[in-house]
C-alpha positions as CSV (number, residue, x, y, z in Angstrom):
1,M,0.0,0.0,0.0
2,S,1.4,3.4,-1.0
3,S,2.1,6.1,1.6
4,I,1.0,9.8,1.6
5,E,2.3,12.9,3.3
6,V,0.2,14.5,6.1
7,T,0.9,18.1,7.1
8,L,0.1,19.2,10.7
9,P,-0.8,22.7,11.8
10,D,2.7,23.4,13.0
11,G,4.0,22.7,9.5
12,S,5.6,19.4,10.3
13,T,4.8,16.4,8.0
14,R,4.4,12.7,8.6
15,S,4.1,9.8,6.2
16,V,1.2,7.4,6.6
17,E,-0.2,4.5,4.6
18,R,-3.0,5.6,2.2
19,G,-6.3,4.7,3.7
20,T,-5.3,5.2,7.3
21,S,-8.2,6.7,9.3
22,C,-7.9,10.0,10.9
23,L,-8.3,8.4,14.3
24,E,-5.5,5.9,13.6
25,F,-3.3,8.8,12.5
26,A,-4.1,10.6,15.7
27,R,-2.9,7.6,17.7
28,T,0.5,7.7,15.9
29,I,0.9,11.2,17.3
30,G,-0.2,10.6,20.8
31,R,-2.7,8.7,23.0
32,K,-4.1,11.8,24.6
33,L,-4.7,13.5,21.2
34,A,-6.6,10.5,20.0
35,E,-8.7,10.4,23.2
36,D,-9.5,14.2,23.1
37,A,-10.1,14.6,19.4
38,L,-13.7,14.7,18.2
39,A,-13.2,15.1,14.5
40,A,-10.6,16.1,11.9
41,E,-10.3,19.0,9.5
42,V,-8.8,17.7,6.3
43,D,-7.8,20.4,3.9
44,G,-10.3,22.7,5.6
45,V,-13.2,20.2,5.4
46,L,-14.5,18.7,8.7
47,R,-14.5,14.9,8.6
48,D,-15.4,12.1,11.0
49,L,-12.4,10.5,12.7
50,G,-13.2,7.3,11.0
51,S,-12.7,8.9,7.6
52,P,-9.7,7.5,5.6
53,L,-6.9,9.7,4.4
54,T,-6.6,8.9,0.7
55,E,-4.4,11.8,-0.5
56,S,-1.7,13.9,0.9
57,A,-3.4,16.7,3.0
58,T,-3.2,19.1,5.8
59,V,-4.9,17.7,8.9
60,R,-6.0,19.5,12.1
61,F,-7.7,17.7,14.9
62,V,-10.8,19.3,16.3
63,M,-11.2,19.5,20.1
64,F,-14.2,20.3,22.3
65,E,-12.5,23.6,23.3
66,S,-12.9,25.0,19.7
67,D,-16.2,26.4,18.3
68,A,-16.2,23.6,15.7
69,G,-15.6,21.0,18.3
70,R,-18.4,22.1,20.5
71,D,-20.8,22.3,17.5
72,I,-19.9,18.7,16.6
73,F,-20.2,17.5,20.2
74,W,-23.5,19.2,20.8
75,H,-25.0,18.1,17.5
76,S,-23.9,14.5,18.3
77,S,-25.6,14.9,21.7
78,S,-28.8,16.0,20.0
79,H,-28.8,12.7,18.1
80,V,-28.3,10.8,21.4
81,M,-31.2,12.7,22.9
82,A,-33.4,11.9,19.9
83,Q,-32.5,8.3,20.2
84,A,-33.4,8.3,23.9
85,V,-36.8,10.0,23.1
86,C,-37.6,7.5,20.4
87,R,-36.8,4.6,22.7
88,L,-39.0,6.0,25.5
89,F,-41.8,7.2,23.4
90,P,-42.2,5.0,20.3
91,G,-43.9,6.6,17.4
92,T,-42.3,10.0,18.0
93,R,-41.2,11.7,14.7
94,Y,-38.1,13.8,14.9
95,S,-37.5,16.9,12.8
96,I,-34.3,18.9,13.3
97,G,-31.7,19.0,16.2
98,P,-28.9,21.5,15.7
99,A,-26.1,22.6,17.9
100,I,-26.8,26.2,19.2
101,E,-24.6,28.7,20.9
102,N,-24.9,27.0,24.3
103,G,-25.9,23.4,23.8
104,F,-28.4,21.9,21.5
105,Y,-32.1,21.2,20.9
106,Y,-34.3,18.8,19.0
107,D,-37.9,19.3,17.8
108,F,-40.3,16.4,18.1
109,D,-43.7,15.5,16.8
110,S,-45.2,13.3,19.5
111,E,-48.7,12.4,20.8
112,H,-47.1,12.4,24.2
113,V,-46.9,15.9,25.8
114,F,-43.4,16.1,27.4
115,T,-43.2,17.2,31.0
116,P,-40.2,18.2,33.2
117,E,-40.4,14.8,34.8
118,D,-39.9,13.3,31.3
119,L,-36.6,15.2,31.0
120,V,-35.2,13.3,33.9
121,R,-36.2,10.0,32.2
122,I,-34.7,11.1,28.9
123,E,-31.4,12.1,30.7
124,T,-31.2,8.6,32.3
125,E,-31.8,7.0,28.9
126,M,-29.1,9.2,27.3
127,A,-26.7,8.0,30.0
128,R,-27.6,4.4,29.1
129,I,-27.0,5.0,25.4
130,A,-23.7,6.7,26.2
131,S,-22.6,3.6,28.2
132,E,-23.3,1.4,25.2
133,K,-20.7,3.3,23.1
134,I,-22.8,2.9,20.0
135,P,-20.8,4.0,16.9
136,F,-21.9,6.8,14.7
137,V,-21.9,5.3,11.2
138,R,-22.2,7.4,8.1
139,R,-24.1,6.2,5.0
140,E,-24.6,8.0,1.7
141,L,-27.7,7.3,-0.4
142,P,-29.2,8.4,-3.7
143,R,-32.0,10.9,-3.2
144,D,-34.8,8.5,-4.1
145,E,-33.5,5.9,-1.7
146,A,-33.2,8.5,1.1
147,V,-36.7,9.7,0.5
148,A,-38.1,6.2,0.5
149,F,-36.2,5.3,3.7
150,F,-37.8,8.1,5.7
151,A,-41.2,7.8,3.9
152,E,-41.4,4.2,5.1
153,R,-41.0,5.4,8.6
154,G,-43.6,8.1,8.2
155,N,-41.1,11.0,8.8
156,T,-42.4,13.7,6.5
157,Y,-40.0,16.2,8.0
158,K,-37.0,14.4,6.7
159,T,-38.5,13.8,3.3
160,E,-39.4,17.5,3.0
161,I,-35.8,18.5,3.8
162,I,-34.4,16.0,1.3
163,S,-36.7,17.3,-1.5
164,E,-35.4,20.8,-1.1
165,L,-31.7,19.9,-1.3
166,P,-30.1,21.1,-4.6
167,E,-29.7,18.5,-7.3
168,G,-26.5,16.6,-7.0
169,S,-26.2,17.1,-3.2
170,I,-24.6,14.4,-1.2
171,I,-27.4,12.9,1.0
172,S,-25.9,11.3,4.1
173,L,-27.5,9.4,7.0
174,Y,-25.9,8.6,10.4
175,E,-26.8,5.4,12.1
176,Q,-26.3,4.7,15.8
177,G,-27.8,1.3,16.5
178,D,-31.6,1.5,16.3
179,F,-31.6,5.2,15.4
180,V,-31.0,6.7,12.0
181,D,-31.0,10.4,11.2
182,L,-30.5,12.6,8.1
183,C,-27.4,14.6,8.7
184,R,-24.3,15.9,6.9
185,G,-22.1,15.3,10.0
186,P,-19.5,15.0,11.2
187,H,-20.1,13.3,14.5
188,V,-18.0,12.0,17.4
189,P,-16.9,8.3,16.9
190,H,-19.5,6.8,19.3
191,T,-22.1,7.8,21.9
192,G,-19.7,7.1,24.8
193,Y,-18.1,10.5,24.1
194,V,-21.2,12.2,25.6
195,K,-20.3,11.5,29.2
196,A,-22.4,14.2,30.9
197,A,-25.7,15.8,29.7
198,K,-28.4,17.9,31.2
199,L,-31.7,18.7,29.6
200,L,-32.7,22.2,30.4
201,S,-36.2,23.2,29.2
202,L,-39.2,22.5,27.0
203,A,-40.7,24.9,24.5
204,G,-43.1,24.9,21.5
205,A,-41.8,25.6,18.1
206,Y,-43.6,25.7,14.7
207,W,-42.0,23.5,12.0
208,R,-39.8,25.8,10.0
209,G,-40.8,28.7,12.2
210,D,-44.1,29.1,10.3
211,Q,-47.3,29.5,12.3
212,K,-49.2,27.7,9.5
213,N,-47.2,24.5,10.2
214,R,-47.6,22.0,13.0
215,M,-46.5,23.0,16.5
216,L,-43.6,20.7,17.6
217,Q,-42.1,20.1,21.1
218,R,-38.6,21.4,21.5
219,I,-36.2,20.0,24.2
220,Y,-33.1,22.1,25.0
221,G,-30.0,20.5,26.5
222,I,-26.3,20.8,27.0
223,S,-23.5,18.3,27.3
224,F,-19.8,17.9,28.1
225,P,-17.0,15.4,27.7
226,S,-16.8,15.1,31.5
227,K,-19.1,15.4,34.6
228,K,-16.7,17.9,36.1
229,Q,-17.2,20.3,33.1
230,L,-21.0,19.8,33.4
231,D,-20.9,20.6,37.2
232,E,-18.8,23.7,36.5
233,W,-21.3,24.8,33.9
234,V,-24.3,24.2,36.2
235,V,-22.7,26.6,38.7
236,R,-22.2,29.2,36.0
237,F,-25.7,28.5,34.7
238,E,-27.3,29.1,38.1
239,E,-25.4,32.3,38.5
240,A,-26.5,33.3,35.0
241,K,-30.2,32.7,36.0
242,K,-29.8,35.1,38.9
243,R,-28.3,37.7,36.5
244,D,-30.9,37.2,33.7
245,H,-31.5,40.6,32.4
246,R,-35.2,39.9,32.0
247,R,-35.5,39.2,35.7
248,I,-33.4,42.2,36.7
249,G,-35.3,44.3,34.2
250,R,-38.5,43.6,36.1
251,E,-37.0,44.1,39.5
252,M,-35.4,47.4,38.6
253,D,-38.4,48.4,36.4
254,L,-36.2,49.0,33.3
255,F,-38.3,47.6,30.4
256,S,-41.0,45.2,29.5
257,F,-42.4,43.3,26.5
258,Q,-46.1,43.5,25.7
259,D,-48.4,41.1,23.9
260,E,-49.5,44.0,21.6
261,G,-45.9,44.3,20.4
262,P,-44.1,41.0,20.6
263,G,-40.3,41.4,20.2
264,F,-40.5,45.2,20.6
265,P,-39.1,46.5,23.9
266,F,-41.0,49.1,25.9
267,W,-38.6,51.3,27.9
268,H,-39.7,52.4,31.3
269,P,-38.4,55.6,33.0
270,N,-35.6,53.8,34.8
271,G,-34.6,51.9,31.6
272,T,-34.8,55.1,29.6
273,I,-32.2,56.7,31.9
274,V,-29.8,53.8,31.3
275,F,-30.5,54.0,27.5
276,N,-29.9,57.8,27.4
277,E,-26.7,57.5,29.5
278,L,-25.3,55.2,26.8
279,V,-26.4,57.6,24.1
280,D,-24.8,60.6,25.8
281,Y,-21.6,58.6,26.3
282,I,-21.3,57.5,22.7
283,R,-22.2,61.0,21.4
284,E,-19.4,62.5,23.4
285,K,-17.0,60.0,22.1
286,N,-18.1,60.5,18.5
287,T,-17.8,64.3,18.8
288,A,-14.3,64.0,20.1
289,R,-13.4,61.8,17.1
290,G,-14.8,64.2,14.5
291,Y,-18.1,62.5,13.7
292,G,-21.2,64.4,12.6
293,E,-24.6,63.1,13.5
294,V,-27.4,62.4,11.1
295,R,-31.0,61.0,11.3
296,T,-32.7,59.2,8.5
297,P,-36.4,58.2,8.0
298,P,-37.6,54.8,9.3
299,I,-39.6,54.1,6.1
300,L,-38.2,54.5,2.6
301,N,-39.3,53.6,-0.9
302,E,-38.9,50.0,-2.0
303,S,-36.7,51.1,-4.9
304,L,-34.0,52.1,-2.5
305,W,-33.7,48.6,-1.1
306,H,-33.4,47.2,-4.6
307,T,-30.5,49.6,-5.2
308,S,-28.8,48.8,-2.0
309,G,-29.0,45.0,-2.5
310,H,-31.1,44.4,0.6
311,W,-34.1,43.4,-1.4
312,D,-32.2,40.4,-2.9
313,N,-30.1,39.6,0.1
314,F,-32.2,40.5,3.2
315,H,-35.8,40.5,2.0
316,E,-37.0,37.8,4.4
317,N,-35.9,39.9,7.4
318,M,-37.7,43.1,6.4
319,Y,-41.2,44.6,7.0
320,F,-43.1,46.2,4.2
321,T,-46.0,48.7,3.7
322,E,-47.7,50.8,1.0
323,I,-48.0,54.5,0.8
324,D,-49.9,56.2,-2.1
325,S,-50.1,52.9,-3.9
326,Q,-46.3,52.6,-3.9
327,G,-44.2,50.0,-2.0
328,F,-42.2,51.0,1.0
329,A,-40.0,49.2,3.5
330,V,-39.3,49.8,7.1
331,K,-35.5,50.1,7.3
332,P,-33.6,47.1,8.6
333,M,-30.3,49.1,8.4
334,N,-29.3,52.7,8.3
335,C,-26.7,52.7,5.6
336,P,-28.9,53.4,2.5
337,G,-30.3,56.6,4.2
338,G,-26.7,57.6,5.0
339,L,-25.8,57.2,1.3
340,L,-28.6,59.5,0.3
341,I,-27.4,62.2,2.7
342,Y,-23.9,61.9,1.3
343,K,-25.3,62.1,-2.3
344,S,-27.3,65.2,-1.6
345,T,-24.1,67.4,-1.5
346,L,-21.0,67.7,-3.7
347,H,-17.8,66.5,-2.0
348,S,-14.1,67.1,-2.5
349,Y,-11.3,64.7,-1.6
350,R,-10.3,67.4,1.0
351,E,-13.4,66.5,3.0
352,L,-12.5,62.9,3.3
353,P,-12.6,61.0,5.5
354,L,-16.2,62.1,6.2
355,K,-17.7,60.5,9.3
356,N,-21.4,60.5,10.0
357,A,-22.9,58.7,13.0
358,E,-26.6,57.7,13.4
359,L,-28.4,56.4,16.4
360,G,-30.9,54.8,14.1
361,L,-33.9,52.7,15.1
362,V,-34.2,49.7,12.8
363,H,-36.7,46.9,12.5
364,R,-36.0,43.3,11.4
365,H,-38.4,40.4,11.1
366,E,-37.2,37.7,13.6
367,L,-39.1,34.5,14.1
368,S,-41.0,34.3,17.3
369,G,-39.0,31.2,18.4
370,V,-35.7,33.1,18.5
371,L,-36.9,36.2,20.4
372,H,-35.0,36.5,23.7
373,G,-35.4,39.5,25.9
374,L,-33.2,42.4,24.8
375,F,-30.7,40.0,23.2
376,R,-33.0,39.2,20.2
377,V,-35.7,41.8,19.4
378,R,-37.5,43.0,16.3
379,S,-36.6,46.7,16.8
380,F,-33.4,48.1,18.1
381,T,-31.2,51.1,18.0
382,Q,-27.8,50.8,16.3
383,D,-25.0,53.1,17.2
384,D,-24.2,53.2,13.5
385,A,-21.6,55.3,11.7
386,H,-20.5,55.5,8.1
387,I,-17.1,56.7,7.1
388,F,-16.6,57.8,3.5
389,C,-12.9,57.7,2.5
390,T,-10.5,57.2,-0.3
391,P,-9.1,53.7,-0.9
392,E,-5.7,55.0,0.5
393,Q,-7.4,56.0,3.7
394,I,-9.1,52.6,4.5
395,R,-6.4,51.1,6.6
396,E,-5.9,54.2,8.7
397,Q,-9.6,54.6,9.3
398,V,-10.0,50.9,10.2
399,L,-7.1,51.1,12.6
400,D,-8.6,54.2,14.3
401,T,-11.9,52.5,14.6
402,I,-10.4,49.4,16.1
403,R,-8.7,51.6,18.8
404,Y,-12.0,53.5,19.4
405,T,-14.0,50.3,19.8
406,T,-11.6,48.6,22.2
407,E,-11.4,51.9,24.2
408,V,-15.2,51.9,24.6
409,Y,-15.3,48.3,25.8
410,R,-12.6,48.9,28.4
411,D,-14.6,51.9,29.7
412,F,-17.3,49.4,30.6
413,G,-14.8,47.0,32.2
414,F,-14.5,44.5,29.3
415,Q,-10.8,43.7,29.1
416,D,-10.9,40.4,27.3
417,I,-11.7,41.1,23.7
418,A,-11.6,38.5,20.9
419,I,-11.5,39.7,17.3
420,F,-12.6,37.9,14.1
421,I,-12.4,38.8,10.5
422,A,-15.4,37.5,8.6
423,T,-14.7,36.9,4.9
424,R,-16.8,36.8,1.7
425,P,-20.0,34.7,1.9
426,E,-21.5,32.8,-1.0
427,K,-24.4,35.2,-1.3
428,S,-22.6,38.5,-2.0
429,I,-22.2,41.5,-4.3
430,G,-19.1,43.1,-5.7
431,S,-16.0,42.1,-7.6
432,D,-13.2,39.8,-6.4
433,E,-10.7,42.7,-6.7
434,D,-12.7,44.9,-4.3
435,W,-13.3,42.0,-1.8
436,N,-9.6,41.2,-1.8
437,L,-8.6,44.9,-1.3
438,A,-11.2,45.2,1.5
439,T,-10.0,42.1,3.3
440,D,-6.4,43.0,3.0
441,A,-7.2,46.4,4.6
442,L,-8.7,44.7,7.6
443,T,-5.9,42.2,8.1
444,G,-3.4,45.0,7.6
445,A,-5.0,47.2,10.2
446,M,-5.0,44.3,12.6
447,A,-1.3,43.8,12.0
448,D,-0.7,47.5,12.7
449,V,-2.6,47.4,16.0
450,G,-0.8,44.3,17.0
451,M,-3.9,42.3,18.1
452,E,-4.6,38.7,17.4
453,Y,-7.6,37.6,15.4
454,K,-9.2,34.6,13.9
455,I,-10.9,34.1,10.5
456,K,-14.6,33.4,10.1
457,K,-14.6,32.0,6.6
458,G,-17.7,33.0,4.5
459,E,-19.4,34.9,7.4
460,G,-19.0,38.5,6.1
461,A,-21.9,40.8,5.1
462,F,-23.2,40.4,1.6
463,Y,-21.6,43.8,0.6
464,G,-18.2,43.4,2.3
465,P,-15.9,41.7,4.8
466,K,-16.0,42.7,8.4
467,I,-14.2,42.7,11.7
468,E,-16.2,41.4,14.6
469,F,-15.5,42.2,18.3
470,N,-16.4,39.7,21.0
471,I,-16.3,40.8,24.6
472,K,-16.1,38.4,27.6
473,D,-18.3,39.2,30.6
474,S,-17.9,38.5,34.3
475,L,-19.3,35.0,33.9
476,G,-16.8,34.2,31.1
477,R,-19.4,34.3,28.4
478,N,-18.6,35.8,24.9
479,W,-20.8,38.3,23.3
480,Q,-20.5,39.5,19.7
481,C,-21.0,43.3,19.7
482,G,-19.2,45.7,17.4
483,T,-18.4,45.4,13.7
484,I,-16.3,47.3,11.1
485,Q,-17.3,46.5,7.5
486,V,-15.5,47.7,4.3
487,D,-17.9,48.3,1.5
488,F,-17.0,49.1,-2.1
489,S,-20.3,47.9,-3.5
490,M,-23.0,50.2,-2.1
491,P,-21.2,53.5,-3.0
492,A,-20.9,52.3,-6.6
493,R,-24.6,51.1,-6.7
494,F,-25.7,54.5,-5.4
495,G,-23.4,56.4,-7.7
496,I,-21.9,58.6,-5.0
497,C,-18.6,60.3,-5.7
498,Y,-16.0,62.9,-4.6
499,R,-14.0,65.3,-6.8
500,G,-10.3,64.1,-6.6
501,S,-7.2,66.2,-6.8
502,D,-7.0,65.3,-10.5
503,G,-10.3,67.2,-11.0
504,K,-12.1,63.9,-11.8
505,D,-15.0,62.2,-10.0
506,H,-14.1,59.1,-8.0
507,T,-16.2,56.6,-6.0
508,P,-15.4,56.6,-2.2
509,V,-15.2,53.6,0.0
510,M,-17.8,53.3,2.7
511,L,-16.9,51.9,6.1
512,H,-19.8,50.7,8.3
513,R,-19.1,50.6,12.0
514,A,-21.1,49.9,15.2
515,I,-19.5,49.6,18.6
516,F,-22.4,48.8,21.0
517,G,-24.0,47.1,18.0
518,S,-27.5,47.3,19.3
519,L,-28.1,49.5,22.4
520,E,-30.8,47.2,23.5
521,R,-28.6,44.1,23.3
522,F,-25.6,46.0,24.9
523,I,-27.9,47.0,27.8
524,G,-28.9,43.4,28.2
525,I,-25.2,42.4,28.3
526,I,-24.1,45.0,30.9
527,T,-27.2,44.2,33.0
528,E,-26.0,40.6,33.3
529,H,-22.3,41.5,33.5
530,F,-22.9,43.9,36.5
531,A,-25.8,41.8,37.9
532,G,-27.9,45.0,37.7
533,K,-25.3,46.8,39.9
534,F,-24.5,49.3,37.2
535,P,-21.6,51.7,37.6
536,L,-22.7,54.9,39.4
537,W,-23.0,57.0,36.3
538,I,-25.4,54.6,34.6
539,A,-27.6,53.7,37.6
540,P,-31.2,54.9,37.2
541,V,-31.3,56.0,40.8
542,Q,-27.8,56.9,42.1
543,A,-28.6,57.5,45.7
544,I,-31.5,57.1,48.1
545,V,-31.9,58.8,51.4
546,L,-33.7,56.9,54.2
547,S,-35.1,58.4,57.4
548,I,-34.9,56.3,60.6
549,N,-37.7,58.2,62.4
550,D,-40.2,61.1,62.0
551,T,-37.9,63.7,63.5
552,A,-35.3,62.9,60.7
553,R,-37.7,63.6,57.8
554,E,-36.7,67.3,57.4
555,W,-33.0,66.5,57.2
556,T,-33.8,63.6,54.9
557,G,-35.5,65.9,52.5
558,A,-32.7,68.5,52.7
559,V,-30.0,65.9,51.9
560,T,-32.1,64.6,49.0
561,E,-32.4,68.1,47.6
562,K,-28.7,68.8,48.0
563,L,-27.9,65.7,45.9
564,R,-30.4,66.6,43.2
565,Q,-29.2,70.2,43.0
566,A,-25.7,68.7,42.4
567,G,-27.0,66.6,39.5
568,V,-27.3,63.3,41.3
569,R,-30.4,61.2,40.6
570,A,-31.6,60.9,44.2
571,E,-34.8,59.7,45.9
572,K,-35.9,59.7,49.5
573,D,-37.8,57.2,51.6
574,D,-39.3,58.9,54.7
575,S,-42.1,56.4,55.1
576,S,-43.0,54.7,58.4
577,D,-41.6,51.4,57.2
578,S,-38.8,49.9,59.2
579,L,-35.2,50.8,58.4
580,G,-34.4,47.2,57.6
581,N,-37.1,46.9,55.0
582,K,-36.1,50.2,53.5
583,I,-32.5,49.1,53.1
584,R,-33.6,45.7,51.7
585,L,-35.8,47.4,49.1
586,A,-33.1,49.8,48.1
587,R,-30.6,46.9,47.6
588,N,-33.2,45.0,45.6
589,R,-33.3,48.0,43.3
590,R,-29.5,48.0,43.1
591,I,-29.2,51.6,44.2
592,P,-25.4,52.4,44.6
593,Y,-25.6,54.7,47.6
594,I,-28.0,54.4,50.5
595,F,-27.8,57.4,52.9
596,I,-29.3,56.8,56.4
597,I,-30.6,59.8,58.4
598,G,-31.4,59.6,62.1
599,D,-31.4,62.1,65.0
600,K,-27.6,62.1,65.2
601,E,-27.1,62.9,61.5
602,R,-29.8,65.6,61.7
603,E,-28.1,67.2,64.7
604,T,-24.6,67.1,63.1
605,A,-25.6,67.8,59.5
606,T,-23.9,64.5,58.5
607,V,-24.9,61.2,56.8
608,S,-24.3,57.6,57.3
609,W,-24.1,55.5,54.2
610,K,-24.0,52.0,52.7
611,T,-23.5,50.8,49.1
612,Y,-24.8,47.8,47.1
613,H,-21.3,46.3,47.8
614,D,-21.9,46.4,51.6
615,D,-19.4,49.2,52.2
616,N,-20.5,51.5,54.9
617,A,-19.5,54.4,57.1
618,G,-21.1,57.1,59.4
619,G,-20.7,60.6,60.4
620,V,-19.7,62.1,57.1
621,P,-20.6,65.8,56.6
622,V,-23.0,66.0,53.7
623,E,-21.0,68.8,52.1
624,E,-18.1,66.4,51.8
625,A,-20.2,63.4,50.7
626,V,-21.9,65.1,47.7
627,P,-18.8,66.1,45.8
628,V,-17.4,62.5,46.0
629,I,-20.4,61.2,44.3
630,V,-20.6,64.0,41.7
631,N,-16.9,63.5,40.8
632,A,-17.4,59.8,40.4
633,I,-20.4,60.3,38.1
634,R,-18.6,62.9,36.0
635,G,-15.6,60.7,35.7
636,R,-17.8,57.7,34.7
637,S,-15.9,55.6,37.2
638,L,-16.5,51.9,37.3
639,E,-15.8,51.8,41.0
640,L,-17.9,53.2,43.9
641,P,-15.7,55.5,45.8
642,K,-15.8,55.3,49.6
643,I,-17.1,58.5,51.3
644,T,-14.9,59.5,54.2
645,G,-15.2,62.6,56.3
646,G,-12.7,65.2,57.5
């Protein structure tokens, strides 16, 4: 048997016999590698570990710690769960079971209505299936045989999926004992890899997200290669539940969602304060960096969206209406309006780069099943900006925007920032030359700033590649927030230009950038990051003054007024409730400073204070306490300063 050369990620090469499986090859490198690997990437294509190496190739082994590894592991776990469900509830039809950001789910069509008690039974059966170490075996079938296979079993969901696959598609099935599923794979070698799983919740979901279709039962779960990893996740999960922004939003009276507007957030007075503080912050930052601010209409003529390319590439996410018998669309993005503003005036190369920011409210049609508090809504405010520049200015402007973006995140305490460059997707507009130039500008700017990044192949916007910023919160969770996108296409499609130094008209490049991304989503992120204990400058109520008794009421009111006159958002509670209850209620509202006024404080014109971090002190002159708070607010400090007297 002839040998082939296999190149590893470090550039080293090894000779192996042609036909050696990826798993066998891993064993030649090391036992631990073979035990930890879940799949292999062969010349950039993910493959099962049992796949043979038939030609010389570059091979990288995929571990659970990688995004691809978790996807494979969690998708394999969804198959294990589906097998368990089918064993326990015969006659159940299974539809789809993908890996998601944190775990997996599977949608089932069953006469049995699943209950929380059933989840425990399914978990137990999953553990039994894992102990059996049933191999995942891939089989490829012609289309008609695959359709017949699932039709015989009455699974119309699978036959529908197969019928919609493009002609010539490889149709693969994965068998694990008595369970067979339509799947492109890859999967872990056998069910024993899924050593620890927990089923989390039940939900309803329409087939294909369409309310006209049958309602299915969705089971969510998560799994890990070891029980220790699951136990650690459970601790983080329980803490995350305590920090759930929807729960804290109710407790702090920040926002709500109403049946009359599903997916559209309603901001209450307290939440509007938080929202406006972020707006004021980013406006100040924009002004300091030379941005102008614009506003564009929420509804624009349908023809505009044909020109921009959104009609062909984003149509399913848009809302439409009619005005004077003409078609209009509610804007899902701000950029086309920004292009019209640019086009309304003649521009010279001397004006470039021209930077316009817009806090634009946009609307996108999201399926009801994916709506999730402020994290996934149907209307949100983008802290958008569009930078019009010459091709020679791209790299400099991208570099400046990278620095700007990371500065903002660090102002909110996010120090761990991961960066990705998303390249051209299959569905895109523009020439290869422009895409290459744009991508080179992004990678070049990243080299200049000296920050590491990873590539997300094929995940760019339809009009250009982009940089994505991921921030890690206090629970170690990653959140994708800001983006920088380089766009050659839309400026050309809109026919915008600037007069160059040669006296001729040239097409500018358009950089799209957002830092918060969505203000709504960012507020959800920082609510959970800080567990509702916002930095002082963001807190809806920054201080509350509590009276111990009736005789302290007058001084309570005076202290409250002094705080308000200094610009502090202050309230008072001089009710007859007990001091203990007053403090408890203030802490439930996550109010940073709690001032306590009794006879002693009234007589000495002082205050005693506590914070939501349990710091406390007494006998501080009010004239000394107020400036400490004011300076912390003005400085947008992340820390609560201690107030000390004298």
